[in-house]
C-alpha positions as YAML, in Angstrom:
chain: A
units: angstrom
residues:
- id: 1
  name: MET
  ca: [-24.18, -15.15, 45.31]
- id: 2
  name: SER
  ca: [-24.32, -11.49, 44.30]
- id: 3
  name: ASP
  ca: [-24.52, -10.32, 40.69]
- id: 4
  name: ARG
  ca: [-20.90, -9.23, 40.89]
- id: 5
  name: THR
  ca: [-19.57, -12.57, 42.09]
- id: 6
  name: ALA
  ca: [-17.92, -14.57, 39.33]
- id: 7
  name: ARG
  ca: [-19.58, -17.86, 38.48]
- id: 8
  name: SER
  ca: [-17.44, -20.86, 37.67]
- id: 9
  name: ASP
  ca: [-20.02, -22.25, 35.24]
- id: 10
  name: VAL
  ca: [-19.88, -19.23, 32.93]
- id: 11
  name: LYS
  ca: [-17.04, -18.84, 30.46]
- id: 12
  name: ALA
  ca: [-14.95, -15.69, 30.84]
- id: 13
  name: ASN
  ca: [-15.14, -15.08, 27.09]
- id: 14
  name: PRO
  ca: [-18.07, -17.06, 25.66]
- id: 15
  name: ARG
  ca: [-17.40, -16.03, 22.04]
- id: 16
  name: SER
  ca: [-13.69, -16.81, 21.96]
- id: 17
  name: ASP
  ca: [-14.34, -20.01, 20.03]
- id: 18
  name: LEU
  ca: [-15.92, -18.18, 17.08]
- id: 19
  name: PRO
  ca: [-13.88, -17.17, 14.01]
- id: 20
  name: ASP
  ca: [-12.69, -13.57, 13.75]
- id: 21
  name: CYS
  ca: [-15.39, -11.53, 12.05]
- id: 22
  name: GLY
  ca: [-13.20, -8.44, 11.54]
- id: 23
  name: VAL
  ca: [-15.26, -6.26, 13.86]
- id: 24
  name: CYS
  ca: [-14.91, -6.47, 17.62]
- id: 25
  name: ALA
  ca: [-17.03, -4.81, 20.26]
- id: 26
  name: GLY
  ca: [-14.16, -2.55, 21.26]
- id: 27
  name: ASP
  ca: [-13.27, -1.52, 17.72]
- id: 28
  name: VAL
  ca: [-14.46, 1.59, 15.95]
- id: 29
  name: PRO
  ca: [-17.27, 0.76, 13.51]
- id: 30
  name: PRO
  ca: [-16.11, 0.48, 9.88]
- id: 31
  name: LEU
  ca: [-18.77, 2.90, 8.65]
- id: 32
  name: ILE
  ca: [-20.52, 5.78, 10.40]
- id: 33
  name: GLY
  ca: [-23.28, 7.17, 8.23]
- id: 34
  name: GLN
  ca: [-21.59, 7.42, 4.83]
- id: 35
  name: ILE
  ca: [-18.05, 7.90, 6.19]
- id: 36
  name: LEU
  ca: [-15.52, 5.06, 6.17]
- id: 37
  name: THR
  ca: [-14.02, 5.44, 9.63]
- id: 38
  name: GLY
  ca: [-10.36, 6.46, 9.70]
- id: 39
  name: THR
  ca: [-10.03, 6.93, 5.95]
- id: 40
  name: GLY
  ca: [-11.33, 10.43, 5.30]
- id: 41
  name: LEU
  ca: [-13.45, 9.00, 2.48]
- id: 42
  name: THR
  ca: [-17.15, 8.72, 2.00]
- id: 43
  name: LEU
  ca: [-18.55, 5.46, 0.75]
- id: 44
  name: ALA
  ca: [-19.28, 7.07, -2.63]
- id: 45
  name: GLN
  ca: [-15.72, 8.44, -2.94]
- id: 46
  name: ALA
  ca: [-14.20, 5.05, -2.16]
- id: 47
  name: ALA
  ca: [-16.55, 3.41, -4.66]
- id: 48
  name: GLU
  ca: [-15.43, 5.85, -7.37]
- id: 49
  name: LEU
  ca: [-11.78, 5.08, -6.62]
- id: 50
  name: LEU
  ca: [-12.42, 1.34, -6.74]
- id: 51
  name: ALA
  ca: [-14.40, 1.59, -9.98]
- id: 52
  name: SER
  ca: [-11.61, 3.59, -11.63]
- id: 53
  name: GLY
  ca: [-9.00, 1.03, -10.58]
- id: 54
  name: ASP
  ca: [-7.27, 3.20, -7.97]
- id: 55
  name: ALA
  ca: [-5.80, 1.54, -4.90]
- id: 56
  name: LEU
  ca: [-7.81, 1.80, -1.72]
- id: 57
  name: HIS
  ca: [-5.06, 2.07, 0.88]
- id: 58
  name: GLY
  ca: [-5.98, 2.24, 4.53]
- id: 59
  name: LEU
  ca: [-9.23, 0.31, 4.33]
- id: 60
  name: THR
  ca: [-9.82, -2.66, 6.56]
- id: 61
  name: SER
  ca: [-11.00, -5.87, 4.93]
- id: 62
  name: VAL
  ca: [-14.50, -5.18, 6.27]
- id: 63
  name: GLN
  ca: [-14.50, -1.67, 4.79]
- id: 64
  name: ARG
  ca: [-13.29, -2.99, 1.44]
- id: 65
  name: ARG
  ca: [-16.15, -5.51, 1.34]
- id: 66
  name: ILE
  ca: [-18.61, -2.72, 2.16]
- id: 67
  name: VAL
  ca: [-17.25, -0.64, -0.73]
- id: 68
  name: GLU
  ca: [-17.30, -3.62, -3.13]
- id: 69
  name: GLU
  ca: [-20.94, -4.35, -2.25]
- id: 70
  name: TYR
  ca: [-21.80, -0.67, -2.67]
- id: 71
  name: VAL
  ca: [-20.27, -0.71, -6.18]
- id: 72
  name: GLU
  ca: [-22.17, -3.90, -7.09]
- id: 73
  name: ARG
  ca: [-25.47, -2.36, -5.99]
- id: 74
  name: SER
  ca: [-24.91, 0.97, -7.73]
...
């Protein structure tokens, strides 16, 4: 059997039985450096908005948790 031949004893998607973690291998990472991907905000800017009670529209649930943890640690 070559390396490219499919094996019947290996699942096609071995992690499909795990709960959704919010980040998939094909997705853009939620944070690159200090930038919240796709938001135009830095982590510090989002933390300031959250601390002042402003709505954080456009954040994924993972990004929101990152910002909340950042605020707690600051």
